[in-house]
Backbone and ligand atoms as CSV (ligand in chain L), in Angstrom:
chain,resi,resn,atom,element,x,y,z
A,1,MET,N,N,61.047,-33.826,-174.414
A,1,MET,CA,C,60.494,-33.113,-175.013
A,1,MET,C,C,58.743,-33.135,-175.097
A,2,LEU,N,N,58.429,-34.424,-174.742
A,2,LEU,CA,C,57.063,-34.902,-174.637
A,2,LEU,C,C,56.315,-34.112,-173.586
A,3,LYS,N,N,57.144,-34.008,-172.468
A,3,LYS,CA,C,56.621,-33.698,-171.057
A,3,LYS,C,C,56.372,-32.087,-171.661
A,4,LYS,N,N,57.181,-31.525,-172.374
A,4,LYS,CA,C,57.073,-30.152,-172.435
A,4,LYS,C,C,55.867,-29.711,-173.373
A,5,ILE,N,N,55.721,-30.634,-174.279
A,5,ILE,CA,C,54.394,-30.339,-175.202
A,5,ILE,C,C,53.112,-30.710,-174.428
A,6,ALA,N,N,53.066,-31.729,-173.705
A,6,ALA,CA,C,51.963,-31.920,-172.598
A,6,ALA,C,C,51.780,-30.518,-171.717
A,7,LEU,N,N,52.613,-30.177,-171.107
A,7,LEU,CA,C,52.541,-29.180,-170.122
A,7,LEU,C,C,52.047,-27.629,-170.824
A,8,VAL,N,N,52.699,-27.405,-172.105
A,8,VAL,CA,C,52.182,-26.364,-172.828
A,8,VAL,C,C,50.912,-26.553,-173.058
A,9,ALA,N,N,50.367,-27.613,-173.438
A,9,ALA,CA,C,48.940,-27.870,-174.107
A,9,ALA,C,C,47.809,-27.628,-172.897
A,10,ILE,N,N,48.271,-27.677,-171.754
A,10,ILE,CA,C,47.234,-27.752,-170.617
A,10,ILE,C,C,46.885,-25.887,-170.286
A,11,GLY,N,N,47.886,-25.438,-170.399
A,11,GLY,CA,C,47.400,-23.923,-170.679
A,11,GLY,C,C,46.506,-23.330,-169.342
A,12,GLY,N,N,46.049,-22.249,-169.520
A,12,GLY,CA,C,45.119,-21.595,-168.558
A,12,GLY,C,C,45.630,-21.517,-167.151
A,13,LEU,N,N,44.603,-21.971,-165.930
A,13,LEU,CA,C,45.249,-21.859,-164.798
A,13,LEU,C,C,46.033,-23.065,-164.505
A,14,PHE,N,N,45.991,-24.109,-165.210
A,14,PHE,CA,C,47.012,-24.974,-164.866
A,14,PHE,C,C,48.406,-24.785,-165.502
A,15,ALA,N,N,48.544,-23.635,-166.313
A,15,ALA,CA,C,49.863,-23.404,-167.072
A,15,ALA,C,C,51.055,-23.054,-165.776
A,16,THR,N,N,52.119,-23.528,-166.458
A,16,THR,CA,C,53.213,-23.398,-165.532
A,16,THR,C,C,54.493,-22.946,-166.007
A,17,THR,N,N,55.198,-22.251,-165.254
A,17,THR,CA,C,56.530,-21.818,-166.155
A,17,THR,C,C,57.621,-22.735,-165.558
A,18,ALA,N,N,57.258,-23.696,-164.689
A,18,ALA,CA,C,58.301,-24.579,-164.004
A,18,ALA,C,C,58.483,-25.647,-164.604
A,19,ILE,N,N,58.664,-25.750,-166.173
A,19,ILE,CA,C,58.826,-26.912,-166.718
A,19,ILE,C,C,60.316,-27.560,-166.520
A,20,ALA,N,N,61.191,-26.812,-166.321
A,20,ALA,CA,C,62.680,-27.278,-166.084
A,20,ALA,C,C,62.620,-27.706,-164.883
A,21,GLN,N,N,61.921,-27.487,-163.745
A,21,GLN,CA,C,61.859,-27.965,-162.445
A,21,GLN,C,C,61.269,-29.300,-162.263
A,22,THR,N,N,60.084,-29.319,-163.153
A,22,THR,CA,C,59.299,-30.494,-163.219
A,22,THR,C,C,60.153,-31.692,-163.575
A,23,GLU,N,N,61.239,-31.650,-164.291
A,23,GLU,CA,C,62.036,-32.904,-164.794
A,23,GLU,C,C,62.755,-33.194,-163.662
A,24,LEU,N,N,62.683,-32.388,-162.724
A,24,LEU,CA,C,63.450,-32.821,-161.308
A,24,LEU,C,C,62.732,-33.938,-160.532
A,25,PHE,N,N,61.332,-33.967,-160.754
A,25,PHE,CA,C,60.476,-34.993,-159.915
A,25,PHE,C,C,60.417,-36.297,-160.417
A,26,LYS,N,N,60.351,-37.222,-159.635
A,26,LYS,CA,C,59.989,-38.664,-159.725
A,26,LYS,C,C,58.569,-38.732,-160.159
A,27,ALA,N,N,58.027,-39.705,-160.982
A,27,ALA,CA,C,56.644,-39.560,-161.463
A,27,ALA,C,C,55.879,-39.952,-160.037
A,28,ASP,N,N,56.279,-40.953,-159.258
A,28,ASP,CA,C,55.482,-41.353,-158.143
A,28,ASP,C,C,55.109,-40.280,-157.211
A,29,ASP,N,N,56.499,-39.362,-156.932
A,29,ASP,CA,C,56.186,-37.972,-156.401
A,29,ASP,C,C,55.401,-36.982,-156.813
A,30,LEU,N,N,55.237,-37.156,-158.080
A,30,LEU,CA,C,54.349,-35.930,-158.711
A,30,LEU,C,C,52.923,-36.487,-158.282
A,31,VAL,N,N,52.679,-37.789,-158.550
A,31,VAL,CA,C,51.263,-38.105,-158.203
A,31,VAL,C,C,50.904,-37.925,-156.959
A,32,LYS,N,N,51.736,-38.049,-155.920
A,32,LYS,CA,C,51.360,-37.641,-154.519
A,32,LYS,C,C,51.214,-36.147,-154.331
A,33,TYR,N,N,52.246,-35.428,-154.931
A,33,TYR,CA,C,52.069,-33.927,-155.142
A,33,TYR,C,C,50.523,-33.578,-155.646
A,34,ARG,N,N,50.424,-34.125,-156.732
A,34,ARG,CA,C,48.841,-33.777,-157.472
A,34,ARG,C,C,47.976,-34.076,-156.512
A,35,GLN,N,N,47.661,-35.390,-155.870
A,35,GLN,CA,C,46.748,-35.670,-154.945
A,35,GLN,C,C,46.667,-34.790,-153.866
A,36,SER,N,N,47.884,-34.404,-153.298
A,36,SER,CA,C,47.836,-33.459,-152.114
A,36,SER,C,C,47.316,-32.122,-152.405
A,37,ILE,N,N,47.662,-31.606,-153.526
A,37,ILE,CA,C,46.973,-30.491,-154.133
A,37,ILE,C,C,45.488,-30.638,-154.190
A,38,TYR,N,N,44.861,-31.665,-154.806
A,38,TYR,CA,C,43.578,-31.860,-154.817
A,38,TYR,C,C,42.861,-32.029,-153.309
A,39,GLN,N,N,43.717,-32.578,-152.300
A,39,GLN,CA,C,43.145,-32.684,-150.942
A,39,GLN,C,C,43.020,-31.252,-150.462
A,40,ILE,N,N,43.935,-30.230,-150.742
A,40,ILE,CA,C,43.888,-28.941,-150.226
A,40,ILE,C,C,42.629,-28.119,-150.838
A,41,LEU,N,N,42.312,-28.396,-152.205
A,41,LEU,CA,C,41.158,-28.030,-152.840
A,41,LEU,C,C,40.050,-28.379,-152.183
A,42,SER,N,N,40.008,-29.755,-151.859
A,42,SER,CA,C,38.690,-30.385,-151.287
A,42,SER,C,C,38.473,-29.830,-149.856
A,43,ALA,N,N,39.460,-29.669,-149.154
A,43,ALA,CA,C,39.223,-29.087,-147.972
A,43,ALA,C,C,38.597,-27.580,-148.016
A,44,GLN,N,N,39.132,-26.906,-148.802
A,44,GLN,CA,C,38.401,-25.575,-149.096
A,44,GLN,C,C,37.059,-25.529,-149.789
A,45,ALA,N,N,36.938,-26.561,-150.628
A,45,ALA,CA,C,35.509,-26.958,-151.000
A,45,ALA,C,C,34.552,-27.212,-149.964
A,46,THR,N,N,35.189,-28.002,-149.085
A,46,THR,CA,C,34.155,-28.431,-147.852
A,46,THR,C,C,33.531,-27.390,-147.187
A,47,VAL,N,N,34.577,-26.184,-146.956
A,47,VAL,CA,C,33.941,-25.075,-145.962
A,47,VAL,C,C,33.090,-24.344,-147.069
A,48,LEU,N,N,33.462,-23.965,-148.271
A,48,LEU,CA,C,32.510,-23.272,-149.107
A,48,LEU,C,C,31.245,-23.928,-149.342
A,49,GLY,N,N,31.251,-25.233,-149.563
A,49,GLY,CA,C,30.101,-25.944,-149.726
A,49,GLY,C,C,29.161,-25.885,-148.564
A,50,ALA,N,N,29.809,-26.201,-147.158
A,50,ALA,CA,C,28.816,-25.920,-146.032
A,50,ALA,C,C,28.324,-24.487,-146.067
A,51,THR,N,N,29.354,-23.504,-146.583
A,51,THR,CA,C,28.671,-22.116,-146.320
A,51,THR,C,C,27.259,-22.040,-147.160
A,52,ALA,N,N,27.489,-22.525,-148.604
A,52,ALA,CA,C,26.541,-22.465,-149.325
A,52,ALA,C,C,25.199,-23.011,-148.969
A,53,LYS,N,N,25.317,-24.152,-148.396
A,53,LYS,CA,C,24.389,-25.097,-147.639
A,53,LYS,C,C,23.704,-24.534,-146.687
A,54,GLY,N,N,24.088,-23.421,-146.017
A,54,GLY,CA,C,23.831,-22.707,-144.841
A,54,GLY,C,C,24.182,-23.525,-143.505
A,55,GLU,N,N,25.230,-24.534,-143.556
A,55,GLU,CA,C,25.266,-25.445,-142.400
A,55,GLU,C,C,26.467,-24.620,-141.602
A,56,ILE,N,N,27.024,-23.659,-141.934
A,56,ILE,CA,C,27.784,-22.757,-141.200
A,56,ILE,C,C,27.542,-21.334,-141.616
A,57,GLU,N,N,27.897,-20.373,-140.630
A,57,GLU,CA,C,27.465,-19.267,-140.640
A,57,GLU,C,C,28.220,-18.440,-141.948
A,58,PHE,N,N,27.500,-17.730,-142.696
A,58,PHE,CA,C,28.191,-17.047,-143.697
A,58,PHE,C,C,29.219,-15.815,-143.260
A,59,ASP,N,N,30.387,-16.021,-143.672
A,59,ASP,CA,C,31.377,-14.942,-143.265
A,59,ASP,C,C,32.037,-14.691,-144.592
A,60,PRO,N,N,31.888,-13.486,-145.142
A,60,PRO,CA,C,32.433,-13.073,-146.349
A,60,PRO,C,C,33.986,-13.201,-146.588
A,61,GLU,N,N,34.592,-12.716,-145.284
A,61,GLU,CA,C,36.104,-12.837,-145.505
A,61,GLU,C,C,36.717,-14.387,-145.508
A,62,ILE,N,N,35.838,-15.272,-144.938
A,62,ILE,CA,C,36.237,-16.732,-144.999
A,62,ILE,C,C,36.008,-17.120,-146.385
A,63,VAL,N,N,34.980,-16.826,-147.139
A,63,VAL,CA,C,34.535,-17.259,-148.242
A,63,VAL,C,C,35.775,-16.830,-149.262
A,64,ARG,N,N,36.101,-15.414,-149.167
A,64,ARG,CA,C,37.249,-14.949,-149.889
A,64,ARG,C,C,38.612,-15.795,-149.851
A,65,GLU,N,N,38.910,-15.893,-148.475
A,65,GLU,CA,C,40.087,-16.597,-148.066
A,65,GLU,C,C,40.175,-17.867,-148.759
A,66,ARG,N,N,38.905,-18.713,-148.526
A,66,ARG,CA,C,39.038,-20.312,-149.102
A,66,ARG,C,C,39.132,-20.179,-150.598
A,67,ALA,N,N,38.720,-19.112,-151.271
A,67,ALA,CA,C,38.670,-19.025,-152.688
A,67,ALA,C,C,39.991,-18.751,-153.250
A,68,LEU,N,N,40.751,-17.860,-152.403
A,68,LEU,CA,C,42.141,-17.355,-152.805
A,68,LEU,C,C,42.971,-18.584,-152.332
A,69,ASN,N,N,42.954,-19.644,-151.570
A,69,ASN,CA,C,43.846,-20.664,-151.142
A,69,ASN,C,C,43.572,-21.624,-152.195
A,70,MET,N,N,42.384,-21.665,-152.695
A,70,MET,CA,C,42.254,-22.589,-153.851
A,70,MET,C,C,43.172,-22.033,-155.231
A,71,SER,N,N,42.985,-20.828,-155.351
A,71,SER,CA,C,43.604,-20.244,-156.472
A,71,SER,C,C,45.188,-20.410,-156.438
A,72,ASN,N,N,45.686,-20.195,-155.078
A,72,ASN,CA,C,47.004,-20.284,-155.011
A,72,ASN,C,C,47.779,-21.931,-155.047
A,73,VAL,N,N,46.497,-22.683,-154.744
A,73,VAL,CA,C,47.299,-24.139,-154.946
A,73,VAL,C,C,47.170,-24.602,-156.227
A,74,ALA,N,N,46.004,-24.375,-156.855
A,74,ALA,CA,C,45.354,-24.920,-158.099
A,74,ALA,C,C,46.557,-24.537,-159.165
A,75,LYS,N,N,47.077,-23.286,-158.940
A,75,LYS,CA,C,48.021,-22.847,-160.121
A,75,LYS,C,C,49.458,-24.000,-160.111
A,76,LEU,N,N,49.353,-24.769,-158.973
A,76,LEU,CA,C,50.645,-25.619,-158.938
A,76,LEU,C,C,50.216,-26.945,-159.635
A,77,LEU,N,N,49.016,-27.215,-159.999
A,77,LEU,CA,C,48.666,-28.379,-160.709
A,77,LEU,C,C,49.433,-28.871,-162.046
A,78,GLY,N,N,49.407,-27.882,-162.715
A,78,GLY,CA,C,50.069,-27.901,-164.034
A,78,GLY,C,C,51.354,-28.776,-164.261
A,79,GLU,N,N,52.292,-28.359,-163.285
A,79,GLU,CA,C,53.555,-29.200,-163.316
A,79,GLU,C,C,53.424,-30.495,-162.761
A,80,THR,N,N,52.295,-30.979,-162.402
A,80,THR,CA,C,52.183,-32.519,-162.044
A,80,THR,C,C,51.708,-33.204,-163.198
A,81,TYR,N,N,51.168,-32.866,-164.056
A,81,TYR,CA,C,50.626,-33.480,-165.438
A,81,TYR,C,C,51.711,-33.773,-166.475
A,82,VAL,N,N,52.645,-34.777,-165.841
A,82,VAL,CA,C,53.739,-35.146,-166.673
A,82,VAL,C,C,53.146,-36.493,-167.078
A,83,PRO,N,N,53.594,-36.649,-168.559
A,83,PRO,CA,C,52.958,-37.958,-169.135
A,83,PRO,C,C,53.592,-39.375,-168.253
A,84,ALA,N,N,54.939,-39.199,-167.677
A,84,ALA,CA,C,55.463,-40.183,-167.250
A,84,ALA,C,C,54.571,-40.776,-166.007
A,85,THR,N,N,53.521,-39.885,-165.371
A,85,THR,CA,C,52.782,-40.270,-164.279
A,85,THR,C,C,51.587,-41.193,-164.661
A,86,GLN,N,N,51.521,-41.393,-165.784
A,86,GLN,CA,C,50.475,-42.212,-166.567
A,86,GLN,C,C,50.688,-43.620,-165.954
A,87,GLY,N,N,51.918,-43.946,-165.821
A,87,GLY,CA,C,52.288,-45.401,-165.346
A,87,GLY,C,C,52.341,-45.732,-163.857
A,88,VAL,N,N,51.780,-44.721,-163.150
A,88,VAL,CA,C,52.039,-44.787,-161.668
A,88,VAL,C,C,50.553,-45.428,-161.155
A,89,LYS,N,N,50.626,-46.621,-160.510
A,89,LYS,CA,C,49.449,-47.399,-160.001
A,89,LYS,C,C,48.586,-46.434,-159.170
A,90,ASP,N,N,48.894,-45.643,-158.306
A,90,ASP,CA,C,47.934,-45.125,-157.498
A,90,ASP,C,C,47.604,-43.725,-158.025
A,91,SER,N,N,47.579,-43.539,-159.212
A,91,SER,CA,C,46.941,-42.453,-159.881
A,91,SER,C,C,45.744,-42.879,-160.299
A,92,ASN,N,N,44.778,-42.014,-160.137
A,92,ASN,CA,C,43.325,-42.035,-160.675
A,92,ASN,C,C,42.875,-41.233,-161.897
A,93,MET,N,N,43.876,-40.744,-162.134
A,93,MET,CA,C,43.822,-39.872,-163.513
A,93,MET,C,C,43.430,-40.741,-164.780
A,94,LEU,N,N,42.294,-40.696,-165.473
A,94,LEU,CA,C,42.034,-41.864,-166.464
A,94,LEU,C,C,42.778,-41.521,-167.591
A,95,PRO,N,N,42.938,-42.747,-168.492
A,95,PRO,CA,C,43.624,-42.362,-169.941
A,95,PRO,C,C,43.031,-41.307,-170.817
A,96,ALA,N,N,41.603,-41.456,-170.454
A,96,ALA,CA,C,40.865,-40.359,-171.437
A,96,ALA,C,C,41.656,-39.007,-171.076
A,97,ALA,N,N,41.853,-38.730,-169.840
A,97,ALA,CA,C,42.544,-37.231,-169.972
A,97,ALA,C,C,43.802,-37.099,-170.798
A,98,TRP,N,N,44.516,-38.106,-170.828
A,98,TRP,CA,C,45.628,-38.169,-171.859
A,98,TRP,C,C,45.443,-38.013,-173.107
A,99,GLU,N,N,44.424,-38.818,-173.419
A,99,GLU,CA,C,43.877,-38.823,-174.798
A,99,GLU,C,C,43.232,-37.587,-175.295
A,100,ASP,N,N,42.690,-36.864,-174.433
A,100,ASP,CA,C,41.962,-35.811,-174.879
A,100,ASP,C,C,42.284,-34.534,-173.833
A,101,MET,N,N,43.733,-34.177,-173.976
A,101,MET,CA,C,44.041,-33.166,-173.275
A,101,MET,C,C,43.413,-31.859,-173.711
A,102,ASP,N,N,42.834,-31.442,-174.597
A,102,ASP,CA,C,42.218,-30.508,-174.913
A,102,ASP,C,C,40.843,-30.336,-174.094
A,103,GLY,N,N,40.035,-31.548,-174.069
A,103,GLY,CA,C,39.015,-31.767,-173.359
A,103,GLY,C,C,39.122,-31.498,-171.776
A,104,PHE,N,N,40.276,-32.105,-171.067
A,104,PHE,CA,C,40.949,-31.937,-169.830
A,104,PHE,C,C,41.108,-30.441,-169.500
A,105,SER,N,N,41.961,-29.899,-170.276
A,105,SER,CA,C,42.281,-28.579,-170.278
A,105,SER,C,C,41.298,-27.819,-170.163
A,106,GLY,N,N,40.143,-28.059,-171.000
A,106,GLY,CA,C,38.883,-27.265,-170.933
A,106,GLY,C,C,38.215,-27.267,-169.548
A,107,LYS,N,N,38.033,-28.505,-169.149
A,107,LYS,CA,C,37.471,-28.759,-167.777
A,107,LYS,C,C,38.187,-27.816,-166.680
A,108,GLY,N,N,39.815,-27.912,-166.787
A,108,GLY,CA,C,40.391,-27.023,-165.943
A,108,GLY,C,C,40.235,-25.599,-166.117
A,109,LYS,N,N,40.185,-25.149,-167.342
A,109,LYS,CA,C,39.953,-23.707,-167.388
A,109,LYS,C,C,38.336,-23.548,-167.049
A,110,ALA,N,N,37.648,-24.149,-167.268
A,110,ALA,CA,C,35.951,-23.774,-166.766
A,110,ALA,C,C,36.332,-23.664,-165.010
A,111,PHE,N,N,36.889,-24.589,-164.465
A,111,PHE,CA,C,36.935,-24.628,-162.959
A,111,PHE,C,C,37.744,-23.186,-162.658
A,112,GLY,N,N,38.800,-22.822,-163.403
A,112,GLY,CA,C,39.462,-21.664,-163.157
A,112,GLY,C,C,38.714,-20.504,-163.295
A,113,GLY,N,N,37.767,-20.468,-164.431
A,113,GLY,CA,C,36.826,-19.331,-164.638
A,113,GLY,C,C,36.129,-19.166,-163.522
A,114,ALA,N,N,35.432,-20.383,-163.195
A,114,ALA,CA,C,34.445,-20.199,-162.100
A,114,ALA,C,C,34.881,-19.589,-160.780
A,115,LEU,N,N,36.228,-20.070,-160.635
A,115,LEU,CA,C,36.880,-19.793,-159.223
A,115,LEU,C,C,37.136,-18.089,-159.390
A,116,GLN,N,N,37.896,-17.787,-160.399
A,116,GLN,CA,C,38.028,-16.416,-160.627
A,116,GLN,C,C,36.720,-15.482,-160.475
A,117,GLU,N,N,35.503,-15.910,-160.973
A,117,GLU,CA,C,34.179,-15.235,-160.598
A,117,GLU,C,C,33.920,-15.156,-159.110
A,118,LEU,N,N,34.196,-16.110,-158.375
A,118,LEU,CA,C,33.845,-16.182,-157.178
A,118,LEU,C,C,34.800,-15.176,-156.332
A,119,ILE,N,N,36.053,-15.359,-156.724
A,119,ILE,CA,C,37.169,-14.373,-156.237
A,119,ILE,C,C,36.546,-12.931,-156.674
A,120,ALA,N,N,36.261,-12.635,-157.663
A,120,ALA,CA,C,35.769,-11.415,-158.185
A,120,ALA,C,C,34.708,-10.884,-157.287
A,121,VAL,N,N,33.578,-11.669,-157.240
A,121,VAL,CA,C,32.427,-11.425,-156.553
A,121,VAL,C,C,32.583,-11.074,-155.020
A,122,SER,N,N,33.536,-11.932,-154.449
A,122,SER,CA,C,33.833,-11.663,-153.048
A,122,SER,C,C,34.604,-10.528,-152.785
A,123,GLY,N,N,35.017,-9.964,-153.855
A,123,GLY,CA,C,35.758,-8.662,-153.380
A,123,GLY,C,C,34.932,-7.308,-153.657
A,124,GLU,N,N,33.592,-7.661,-153.978
A,124,GLU,CA,C,32.763,-6.457,-154.266
A,124,GLU,C,C,32.287,-5.970,-152.882
A,125,ALA,N,N,31.820,-4.900,-152.901
A,125,ALA,CA,C,31.105,-4.067,-151.781
A,125,ALA,C,C,29.806,-4.881,-151.559
A,126,GLY,N,N,29.340,-5.107,-150.324
A,126,GLY,CA,C,28.099,-5.708,-150.228
A,126,GLY,C,C,28.025,-7.353,-150.644
A,127,PHE,N,N,29.091,-7.962,-150.683
A,127,PHE,CA,C,29.235,-9.223,-150.908
A,127,PHE,C,C,28.386,-9.846,-149.844
A,128,ASP,N,N,27.228,-10.810,-150.273
A,128,ASP,CA,C,26.504,-11.373,-149.229
A,128,ASP,C,C,26.202,-12.820,-149.676
A,129,LYS,N,N,25.373,-13.459,-148.667
A,129,LYS,CA,C,25.069,-14.872,-148.967
A,129,LYS,C,C,24.246,-15.186,-150.176
A,130,LYS,N,N,23.591,-14.369,-150.751
A,130,LYS,CA,C,22.988,-14.457,-152.121
A,130,LYS,C,C,23.783,-14.497,-153.099
A,131,ALA,N,N,25.008,-13.682,-153.104
A,131,ALA,CA,C,26.020,-13.747,-154.309
A,131,ALA,C,C,26.746,-14.701,-154.127
A,132,ALA,N,N,27.050,-15.077,-152.872
A,132,ALA,CA,C,27.991,-16.371,-152.647
A,132,ALA,C,C,27.494,-17.548,-153.190
A,133,GLY,N,N,26.165,-17.711,-152.852
A,133,GLY,CA,C,25.907,-19.261,-153.058
A,133,GLY,C,C,26.119,-19.631,-154.443
A,134,PRO,N,N,25.603,-19.079,-155.437
A,134,PRO,CA,C,25.510,-19.629,-156.829
A,134,PRO,C,C,26.794,-19.442,-157.408
A,135,ALA,N,N,27.638,-18.560,-156.796
A,135,ALA,CA,C,29.370,-18.678,-157.323
A,135,ALA,C,C,29.831,-19.842,-156.670
A,136,ILE,N,N,29.649,-20.101,-155.515
A,136,ILE,CA,C,30.206,-21.398,-154.867
A,136,ILE,C,C,29.675,-22.678,-155.719
A,137,VAL,N,N,28.604,-22.661,-155.798
A,137,VAL,CA,C,27.981,-23.900,-156.481
A,137,VAL,C,C,28.749,-24.169,-157.969
A,138,LYS,N,N,28.960,-23.019,-158.559
A,138,LYS,CA,C,29.377,-23.105,-160.002
A,138,LYS,C,C,30.745,-23.741,-159.867
A,139,VAL,N,N,31.617,-23.272,-158.728
A,139,VAL,CA,C,33.042,-23.815,-158.771
A,139,VAL,C,C,32.975,-25.270,-158.454
A,140,LEU,N,N,31.971,-25.635,-157.416
A,140,LEU,CA,C,31.805,-27.211,-157.070
A,140,LEU,C,C,31.496,-28.097,-158.220
A,141,LYS,N,N,30.506,-27.612,-158.978
A,141,LYS,CA,C,30.015,-28.363,-160.236
A,141,LYS,C,C,31.258,-28.405,-161.153
A,142,SER,N,N,32.004,-27.565,-161.241
A,142,SER,CA,C,33.130,-27.574,-162.047
A,142,SER,C,C,34.232,-28.745,-161.658
A,143,CYS,N,N,34.220,-28.881,-160.270
A,143,CYS,CA,C,35.083,-30.114,-159.688
A,143,CYS,C,C,34.635,-31.393,-160.320
A,144,LYS,N,N,33.135,-31.346,-160.228
A,144,LYS,CA,C,32.550,-32.647,-160.396
A,144,LYS,C,C,32.551,-32.949,-162.204
A,145,ALA,N,N,32.341,-31.804,-162.787
A,145,ALA,CA,C,32.260,-32.128,-164.334
A,145,ALA,C,C,33.670,-32.824,-164.788
A,146,CYS,N,N,34.964,-32.195,-164.354
A,146,CYS,CA,C,36.099,-33.001,-164.518
A,146,CYS,C,C,36.241,-34.450,-163.860
A,147,HIS,N,N,35.903,-34.606,-162.828
A,147,HIS,CA,C,35.796,-35.945,-162.216
A,147,HIS,C,C,35.050,-36.992,-163.098
A,148,ASP,N,N,33.803,-36.549,-163.406
A,148,ASP,CA,C,33.140,-37.243,-164.164
A,148,ASP,C,C,33.532,-38.118,-165.472
A,149,ASP,N,N,34.512,-37.178,-166.301
A,149,ASP,CA,C,35.052,-37.688,-167.390
A,149,ASP,C,C,36.445,-38.326,-167.176
A,150,TYR,N,N,37.187,-37.609,-166.257
A,150,TYR,CA,C,38.585,-37.811,-166.246
A,150,TYR,C,C,39.204,-38.574,-164.846
A,151,ARG,N,N,38.408,-38.887,-163.902
A,151,ARG,CA,C,38.875,-39.477,-162.763
A,151,ARG,C,C,38.359,-40.802,-162.563
A,152,ALA,N,N,39.157,-41.813,-162.079
A,152,ALA,CA,C,38.485,-43.118,-161.689
A,152,ALA,C,C,37.700,-42.850,-160.617
A,153,ASP,N,N,36.640,-43.874,-160.615
A,153,ASP,CA,C,35.559,-43.979,-159.339
A,153,ASP,C,C,34.265,-43.367,-159.522
L,1,LIG,C1,C,40.668,-30.515,-164.755
L,1,LIG,C2,C,39.954,-31.673,-164.056
L,1,LIG,C3,C,39.722,-31.626,-162.684
L,1,LIG,C4,C,39.142,-30.552,-161.840
L,1,LIG,C5,C,38.661,-28.992,-162.359
L,1,LIG,C6,C,39.281,-31.086,-160.317
L,1,LIG,N1,N,39.785,-32.332,-160.246
L,1,LIG,FE1,FE,39.740,-33.187,-158.702
L,1,LIG,N2,N,41.092,-34.641,-159.636
L,1,LIG,C7,C,41.158,-34.778,-161.034
L,1,LIG,C8,C,41.975,-36.027,-161.328
L,1,LIG,C9,C,42.543,-36.088,-162.860
L,1,LIG,C10,C,41.914,-36.496,-160.066
L,1,LIG,C11,C,42.791,-37.790,-159.939
L,1,LIG,C12,C,44.495,-37.604,-159.784
L,1,LIG,C13,C,45.309,-38.797,-159.447
L,1,LIG,O1,O,45.079,-39.627,-158.922
L,1,LIG,O2,O,46.492,-38.526,-160.283
L,1,LIG,C14,C,41.602,-35.664,-158.958
L,1,LIG,C15,C,41.507,-36.199,-157.468
L,1,LIG,C16,C,40.866,-35.448,-156.889
L,1,LIG,C17,C,40.790,-35.862,-155.318
L,1,LIG,C18,C,41.306,-37.220,-154.701
L,1,LIG,C19,C,42.853,-36.762,-154.372
L,1,LIG,C20,C,43.419,-37.925,-153.786
L,1,LIG,O3,O,43.858,-38.060,-152.519
L,1,LIG,O4,O,43.767,-39.008,-154.568
L,1,LIG,C21,C,39.974,-34.968,-154.653
L,1,LIG,C22,C,39.772,-35.077,-153.295
L,1,LIG,C23,C,39.671,-33.850,-155.628
L,1,LIG,N3,N,40.096,-34.188,-156.894
L,1,LIG,C24,C,38.974,-32.760,-155.284
L,1,LIG,C25,C,38.705,-31.820,-156.325
L,1,LIG,C26,C,37.944,-30.681,-155.816
L,1,LIG,C27,C,37.407,-30.252,-154.786
L,1,LIG,C28,C,37.885,-29.716,-157.050
L,1,LIG,C29,C,37.428,-28.299,-157.220
L,1,LIG,C30,C,37.683,-27.288,-156.303
L,1,LIG,C31,C,38.720,-30.514,-158.044
L,1,LIG,N4,N,39.071,-31.743,-157.593
L,1,LIG,C32,C,38.589,-30.056,-159.425
L,1,LIG,C33,C,40.648,-33.827,-161.872
L,1,LIG,C34,C,40.122,-32.613,-161.569
């Protein structure tokens, strides 16, 4: 029951309908699953960040594809936030996240909102580097905003 309450509380981009399936996973595996999703997000963020900094050539198709990749995997995060994962040694999710699920969820929604803005702008005619830069930076800042409060290190 507790699991269900926590998952429902997360909402937004992290929402999941896979509650029943979640109960099939072991806590250790859920943390690996969660960290793997973050690694996928990180790889996309690396390409987007390099684009924003001008380290690689701006390609509107690549920006859009990387943003869509993020959206496709981020939606799986919700089913990994199961309270039993709090006891997993390798998890870097701070107790603060569990104590303040509204705050944590708010950071998740801010990330989801920034990502949706990037996806929307990348679908507009004439999408260029000038439009991409600030939208990418907003997404990357939303990652850091959550880590500052809710991730160890
Ligand atoms: C709502 C909060 C939140 C947002 C938004 C968020 N993260 Fe994280 N991130 C976490 C937490 C919590 C962990 C620790 C997970 C664990 O170890 O259980 C984490 C872990 C990570 C890790 C380490 C994974 C590993 O192998 O241990 C990377 C890399 C990462 N995040 C990248 C990103 C990137 C890139 C973004 C934005 C595109 C992002 N995160 C957005 C909360 C967030």
